[in-house]
C-alpha positions in Angstrom: 135.7 99.5 133.2 135.9 100.0 136.7 132.8 101.5 138.3 129.9 100.5 135.6 127.9 99.1 138.8 128.7 101.6 141.3 124.8 102.6 140.8 121.8 100.8 140.3 118.6 101.7 139.5 117.1 103.0 142.5 120.7 105.2 142.8 119.9 106.7 138.7 116.7 107.8 139.9 117.8 109.7 142.7 120.8 110.7 141.3 118.4 112.5 138.5 116.4 113.5 140.9 118.6 115.7 142.5 119.9 116.8 139.0 116.4 117.9 139.1 116.8 119.8 142.5 120.0 121.4 141.4 122.6 119.1 143.0 125.3 117.0 141.8 126.0 113.0 142.5 127.4 114.4 145.7 125.2 117.1 146.6 127.2 120.0 145.2 124.8 122.6 144.2 124.8 123.4 140.0 124.6 125.8 138.1 121.4 125.3 137.1 118.7 122.6 137.6 117.9 119.9 135.1 114.6 119.2 134.4 114.6 115.2 133.4 111.4 113.2 133.7 112.6 109.4 135.3 110.8 106.8 135.0 111.6 103.3 136.3 110.6 99.7 134.4 109.2 96.8 136.7 108.1 92.6 136.5 104.4 91.9 137.4 105.8 88.7 136.8 108.8 88.4 138.6 109.8 85.3 141.2 110.2 87.0 143.8 106.9 89.3 143.8 107.3 91.1 147.3 111.4 91.6 146.6 109.9 93.5 143.1 107.4 95.3 145.0 110.0 96.3 147.2 112.3 97.1 144.9 109.7 99.0 142.6 108.1 101.4 145.5 112.1 102.4 146.2 112.1 103.6 143.1 109.3 105.9 143.3 110.1 106.9 146.9 113.9 107.9 144.8 111.7 110.1 142.5 110.5 107.6 139.6 107.6 109.7 138.0 106.0 107.1 136.0 106.4 102.7 135.6 107.2 101.1 133.0 106.4 97.8 133.0 107.6 94.5 131.4 105.6 92.5 129.1 102.5 91.6 131.2 100.7 87.8 130.3 99.4 87.3 134.2 96.5 90.0 135.3 96.3 88.2 138.5 100.0 89.2 139.3 100.0 92.7 137.9 96.8 93.5 140.1 98.7 92.2 143.1 101.8 94.8 142.6 99.0 97.7 141.7 97.4 97.1 145.1 100.5 96.8 146.8 101.6 99.9 145.1 98.6 101.9 145.2 99.7 104.0 148.3 101.5 106.1 145.4 99.6 108.1 142.7 102.3 107.6 139.9 101.6 107.0 136.0 101.8 103.0 134.6 102.6 102.4 131.0 102.1 98.8 130.3 103.9 96.3 127.9 101.9 94.6 125.8 103.4 92.0 123.7 102.0 89.2 121.2 103.2 85.7 121.1 104.7 85.5 117.8 105.8 82.2 118.0 105.3 78.9 119.6 108.8 78.6 121.3 107.8 81.6 122.9 105.1 80.4 124.6 107.2 77.1 125.0 109.3 80.2 127.6 106.4 81.5 128.9 104.9 78.3 129.6 107.9 76.9 130.9 108.7 80.3 132.6 105.3 81.3 134.3 105.5 82.0 138.6 102.5 80.0 139.4 101.7 76.2 139.0 97.9 76.8 138.6 98.5 79.3 136.3 100.8 77.2 133.9 98.9 74.7 133.9 96.0 76.8 132.0 97.8 78.5 129.8 99.3 75.0 128.8 95.8 74.0 128.0 94.6 77.0 125.8 98.3 77.2 124.3 97.8 73.5 123.7 95.4 74.0 120.9 96.2 74.6 116.9 96.7 78.3 116.9 100.4 78.1 118.4 100.8 74.7 116.6 104.7 74.7 115.6 103.6 75.5 111.7 103.6 72.6 108.5 105.5 73.2 105.8 103.2 72.7 103.3 103.9 69.7 100.5 104.7 70.2 97.1 
C-alpha cells in the first residue's frame, strides 16, 4: 500500500488542527470546520530523551491539546520531560500499568534507560514478589 507513511504523528496533528480551522490537507477551505480534540502520545522513558522532548514539543506546537504517556515506570525521567515541556500549558494523562509477570519485570529491568536505575530495580525485583511461580507439588 503506497502513501501510508506520508503523514507522521506531527503531520497528523497538523492535519486535524487544519480541519478544525476549516481547511483541508492542501489548505483549501472546507464548507464547515470540524471540532476534533487532538491528542498525542509521548514516551518519558525513551532512550533518546532529548529527541522525544523535541518531538513532543513539535506535536504540541502542531495543535495537540493533550498528551498521553506510554506506561511510566521511572518518575525521574518523567519529571525531566515534564520540566522540559513546562512552558506548554497542556493536560497530561499518565499511563500506569502494573507488572503482571516476571517476564514483564525482566523486560523492564533489561530495557531501562539508565544503569543506575537498572541496578536499583534489579535489587527490588529480585525479591520473592516477582519470583517465578513454582508449581504446587501433588
